[in-house]
DSSP file (Angstrom, degrees, kcal/mol; ACC not computed):
  #  RESIDUE AA STRUCTURE BP1 BP2  ACC     N-H-->O    O-->H-N    N-H-->O    O-->H-N    TCO  KAPPA ALPHA  PHI   PSI    X-CA   Y-CA   Z-CA
    1    1 A M              0   0    0      0, 0.0     3,-0.1     0, 0.0     2,-0.1   0.000 360.0 360.0 360.0 144.4  105.2  114.7  127.9
    2    2 A G        -     0   0    0      1,-0.2     2,-0.1     0, 0.0     0, 0.0  -0.247 360.0 -71.2 -87.0 178.4  104.2  116.4  124.6
    3    3 A R        -     0   0    0     39,-0.1     2,-0.5     1,-0.1    -1,-0.2  -0.418  47.7-130.9 -70.5 132.1  102.2  119.4  123.8
    4    4 A K        +     0   0    0     -2,-0.1     2,-0.3    -3,-0.1    -1,-0.1  -0.795  34.4 171.5 -95.9 135.2   98.5  119.0  124.4
    5    5 A V        -     0   0    0     -2,-0.5     2,-0.7    37,-0.0     5,-0.1  -0.921  42.9 -98.5-132.7 154.9   96.3  120.1  121.6
    6    6 A D    >   -     0   0    0     -2,-0.3     3,-1.9     1,-0.2    -2,-0.0  -0.716  31.7-148.7 -70.3 115.2   92.5  119.8  120.6
    7    7 A A  G >  S+     0   0    0     -2,-0.7     3,-1.4     1,-0.3    -1,-0.2   0.750  94.5  65.0 -58.5 -27.9   92.5  116.8  118.3
    8    8 A S  G 3  S+     0   0    0      1,-0.2    -1,-0.3    -3,-0.0    -2,-0.1   0.621  97.2  57.0 -75.2  -8.3   89.5  118.4  116.4
    9    9 A L  G <  S+     0   0    0     -3,-1.9    44,-3.4     2,-0.0     2,-0.4   0.215  80.8 117.0-106.3  17.5   91.8  121.3  115.4
   10   10 A L  E <   -A   52   0A   0     -3,-1.4     2,-0.3    42,-0.2    42,-0.2  -0.679  41.8-179.4 -85.5 137.1   94.4  119.0  113.7
   11   11 A V  E     -A   51   0A   0     40,-2.9    40,-3.2    -2,-0.4     2,-0.2  -0.963  17.2-149.8-137.6 147.6   94.9  119.4  109.9
   12   12 A G     >  -     0   0    0     -2,-0.3     4,-1.9    38,-0.2     3,-0.2  -0.518  48.6 -82.7-101.4-179.2   97.0  117.9  107.1
   13   13 A A  H  > S+     0   0    0     36,-0.4     4,-2.7     1,-0.2     5,-0.2   0.871 126.4  54.5 -47.2 -51.1   98.3  119.5  104.1
   14   14 A A  H  > S+     0   0    0      1,-0.3     4,-2.2     2,-0.2    -1,-0.2   0.909 109.5  47.1 -58.9 -47.1   95.0  119.0  102.2
   15   15 A E  H  > S+     0   0    0      1,-0.2     4,-2.0     2,-0.2    -1,-0.3   0.856 110.8  50.4 -70.0 -29.4   93.0  120.7  104.8
   16   16 A I  H  X S+     0   0    0     -4,-1.9     4,-1.4     2,-0.2    -2,-0.2   0.909 109.7  51.5 -65.8 -40.0   95.4  123.6  105.1
   17   17 A A  H  X>S+     0   0    0     -4,-2.7     5,-2.7     1,-0.2     4,-0.5   0.897 109.0  51.1 -68.5 -39.1   95.3  124.1  101.3
   18   18 A E  H ><5S+     0   0    0     -4,-2.2     3,-1.6     1,-0.2    -1,-0.2   0.958 109.5  49.8 -61.3 -52.3   91.6  124.1  101.3
   19   19 A R  H 3<5S+     0   0    0     -4,-2.0    -1,-0.2     1,-0.3    -2,-0.2   0.744 113.3  45.5 -49.3 -34.8   91.4  126.7  104.0
   20   20 A F  H 3<5S-     0   0    0     -4,-1.4    -1,-0.3    -3,-0.2    -2,-0.2   0.369 114.7-115.8 -94.5   0.6   93.8  128.9  102.3
   21   21 A G  T <<5 +     0   0    0     -3,-1.6     2,-0.3    -4,-0.5    -3,-0.2   0.840  58.9 159.1  65.4  35.6   92.1  128.4   99.0
   22   22 A L      < -     0   0    0     -5,-2.7    -1,-0.2    -6,-0.1    -2,-0.1  -0.675  42.6-144.1 -91.6 139.7   95.1  126.7   97.3
   23   23 A A  S    S+     0   0    0     -2,-0.3     2,-0.4     1,-0.1    -1,-0.1   0.749  86.4  41.2 -75.5 -26.7   94.5  124.4   94.2
   24   24 A Q    >   -     0   0    0      1,-0.1     3,-1.1    -7,-0.1     4,-0.4  -0.982  63.5-148.3-134.2 134.1   97.2  122.0   95.4
   25   25 A A  T >> S+     0   0    0     -2,-0.4     3,-0.9     1,-0.2     4,-0.8   0.702  95.6  75.4 -64.3 -22.6   98.2  120.5   98.8
   26   26 A Q  H 3> S+     0   0    0      1,-0.3     4,-1.4     2,-0.2    -1,-0.2   0.725  82.4  69.7 -68.4 -23.0  101.8  120.4   97.6
   27   27 A T  H <> S+     0   0    0     -3,-1.1     4,-2.2     1,-0.2    -1,-0.3   0.869  91.2  57.3 -51.0 -47.0  101.9  124.2   98.1
   28   28 A V  H <> S+     0   0    0     -3,-0.9     4,-2.2    -4,-0.4    -1,-0.2   0.885 107.1  49.0 -58.1 -42.3  101.8  123.8  101.8
   29   29 A H  H  X S+     0   0    0     -4,-0.8     4,-1.4     1,-0.2    -1,-0.2   0.782 107.2  54.4 -70.4 -28.0  104.9  121.6  101.7
   30   30 A A  H  X S+     0   0    0     -4,-1.4     4,-2.7     2,-0.2    -2,-0.2   0.877 108.6  50.0 -68.8 -38.0  106.7  124.2   99.5
   31   31 A W  H  X S+     0   0    0     -4,-2.2     4,-3.6     2,-0.2     7,-0.2   0.939 105.4  57.0 -61.8 -45.4  105.9  126.8  102.2
   32   32 A R  H  < S+     0   0    0     -4,-2.2    -1,-0.2     1,-0.2    -2,-0.2   0.830 114.2  37.2 -58.6 -35.2  107.2  124.6  104.8
   33   33 A R  H  < S+     0   0    0     -4,-1.4    -1,-0.2     1,-0.1    -2,-0.2   0.855 120.7  47.5 -74.8 -38.1  110.6  124.4  103.0
   34   34 A R  H  < S+     0   0    0     -4,-2.7     2,-0.7     1,-0.2    -2,-0.2   0.817 107.8  51.8 -78.7 -31.6  110.6  128.0  101.9
   35   35 A Y    ><  -     0   0    0     -4,-3.6     3,-2.7    -5,-0.2    -1,-0.2  -0.861  58.8-161.8-115.9 108.3  109.6  129.8  105.1
   36   36 A S  T 3  S+     0   0    0     -2,-0.7    -1,-0.1     1,-0.3    -2,-0.0   0.724  91.9  57.6 -50.3 -27.5  111.5  129.1  108.2
   37   37 A N  T 3  S+     0   0    0      2,-0.1    -1,-0.3    22,-0.0    -5,-0.1   0.372  75.2 117.1 -91.1   7.4  108.7  130.6  110.3
   38   38 A F  S <  S-     0   0    0     -3,-2.7    18,-0.1    -7,-0.2    17,-0.0  -0.578  80.4 -91.7 -76.5 141.1  106.0  128.2  109.0
   39   39 A P        -     0   0    0      0, 0.0    -1,-0.1     0, 0.0    -2,-0.1  -0.128  34.9-116.7 -63.2 142.4  104.8  126.2  111.9
   40   40 A E        -     0   0    0      1,-0.1    12,-0.4    -3,-0.1     2,-0.1  -0.426  36.6-104.5 -66.6 145.6  106.3  122.9  112.8
   41   41 A P        -     0   0    0      0, 0.0    10,-0.3     0, 0.0     3,-0.1  -0.459  16.2-141.8 -70.9 146.5  104.0  119.9  112.5
   42   42 A V  S    S+     0   0    0      8,-2.4     2,-0.4     1,-0.3     9,-0.2   0.709  88.9  26.4 -85.0 -21.8  102.7  118.6  115.9
   43   43 A V  E     -B   50   0B   0      7,-1.9     7,-2.4     2,-0.0     2,-0.6  -0.988  64.5-159.4-142.3 135.3  103.1  115.0  114.4
   44   44 A R  E     -B   49   0B   0     -2,-0.4     5,-0.2     5,-0.2     2,-0.2  -0.937  16.9-177.3-113.2 116.0  105.2  113.5  111.8
   45   45 A L  E >   -B   48   0B   0      3,-3.2     3,-1.3    -2,-0.6    -2,-0.0  -0.622  44.0 -93.0-108.0 168.1  104.0  110.3  110.4
   46   46 A Q  T 3  S+     0   0    0      1,-0.3    -1,-0.1    -2,-0.2     3,-0.0   0.869 122.0   8.2 -49.3 -46.8  105.6  108.1  107.8
   47   47 A K  T 3  S+     0   0    0      1,-0.0     2,-0.3     2,-0.0    -1,-0.3   0.037 128.0  53.0-124.9  28.7  103.8  109.7  104.8
   48   48 A A  E <   -B   45   0B   0     -3,-1.3    -3,-3.2   -36,-0.0     2,-0.4  -0.989  56.5-150.1-156.2 143.0  102.0  112.7  106.5
   49   49 A F  E     -B   44   0B   0     -2,-0.3     2,-0.5    -5,-0.2   -36,-0.4  -0.921  17.5-152.8-111.5 152.0  102.6  115.7  108.7
   50   50 A I  E     -B   43   0B   0     -7,-2.4    -8,-2.4    -2,-0.4    -7,-1.9  -0.989  11.0-167.8-124.8 127.2  100.0  117.0  111.0
   51   51 A W  E     -A   11   0A   0    -40,-3.2   -40,-2.9    -2,-0.5     2,-0.7  -0.765  28.4-114.8-114.2 160.3   99.6  120.5  112.2
   52   52 A Y  E >>  -A   10   0A   0    -12,-0.4     3,-1.7    -2,-0.3     4,-1.1  -0.873  27.0-142.7 -97.1 118.1   97.7  122.3  114.7
   53   53 A W  H >> S+     0   0    0    -44,-3.4     4,-3.2    -2,-0.7     3,-0.6   0.864  98.3  58.1 -50.0 -49.7   95.3  124.7  112.8
   54   54 A P  H 3> S+     0   0    0      0, 0.0     4,-2.0     0, 0.0    -1,-0.3   0.859 107.9  49.7 -53.8 -31.4   95.5  127.6  115.3
   55   55 A D  H <> S+     0   0    0     -3,-1.7     4,-1.6     2,-0.2    -2,-0.2   0.890 115.7  42.6 -65.4 -40.9   99.4  127.6  114.6
   56   56 A V  H <X S+     0   0    0     -4,-1.1     4,-2.7    -3,-0.6    -1,-0.2   0.904 112.6  52.6 -76.6 -45.7   98.9  127.6  110.9
   57   57 A Q  H  X S+     0   0    0     -4,-3.2     4,-2.4     2,-0.2     5,-0.2   0.877 107.6  50.6 -48.0 -52.7   96.2  130.1  111.1
   58   58 A K  H  X S+     0   0    0     -4,-2.0     4,-2.3    -5,-0.4    -1,-0.2   0.934 112.5  48.0 -61.6 -44.2   98.3  132.6  113.1
   59   59 A W  H  X S+     0   0    0     -4,-1.6     4,-2.7     1,-0.2     6,-0.3   0.926 109.5  54.4 -65.1 -42.8  101.1  132.2  110.5
   60   60 A G  H  <>S+     0   0    0     -4,-2.7     5,-2.2     1,-0.2     6,-1.4   0.887 111.8  41.8 -57.7 -43.3   98.7  132.7  107.7
   61   61 A R  H ><5S+     0   0    0     -4,-2.4     3,-0.5     4,-0.2    -1,-0.2   0.833 113.2  52.4 -77.0 -29.0   97.4  136.0  109.1
   62   62 A A  H 3<5S+     0   0    0     -4,-2.3    -2,-0.2     1,-0.2    -1,-0.2   0.876 113.3  47.3 -72.0 -31.5  100.9  137.3  110.1
   63   63 A S  T 3<5S-     0   0    0     -4,-2.7    -1,-0.2    -5,-0.2    -2,-0.2   0.435 113.2-117.2 -90.2   6.7  102.0  136.6  106.5
   64   64 A G  T < 5S+     0   0    0     -3,-0.5    -3,-0.2    -4,-0.2    -4,-0.1   0.548  87.1 111.3  84.1   8.3   99.1  138.2  104.8
   65   65 A R  S   <S+     0   0    0     -5,-2.2    -4,-0.2    -6,-0.3    -5,-0.1   0.644  78.2  42.3 -92.7  -9.8   98.0  134.9  103.2
   66   66 A L  S    S-     0   0    0     -6,-1.4    -2,-0.2    -7,-0.1     2,-0.1  -0.955  93.7-109.2-130.6 145.2   94.7  134.7  105.5
   67   67 A P              0   0    0      0, 0.0    -6,-0.1     0, 0.0    -2,-0.1  -0.480 360.0 360.0 -76.3 149.2   92.5  137.7  106.2
   68   68 A S              0   0    0     -2,-0.1    -7,-0.1    -7,-0.1    -6,-0.0   0.431 360.0 360.0 -63.7 360.0   92.6  138.9  109.9
């Protein structure tokens, strides 16, 4: 059985970019490749990755990209 998450807290690259104040969602994918500690998506679809927002938020705060 997989990890249980609150579906209302699932986000894609566009939502992450918006919450971080980024101009392009592609930056999220660059972070994923560049930083080994960037959270793994909870779902990988054919053309999209889905993350659990609390995981990404925690990473953003720890990396100084989001205010505490």
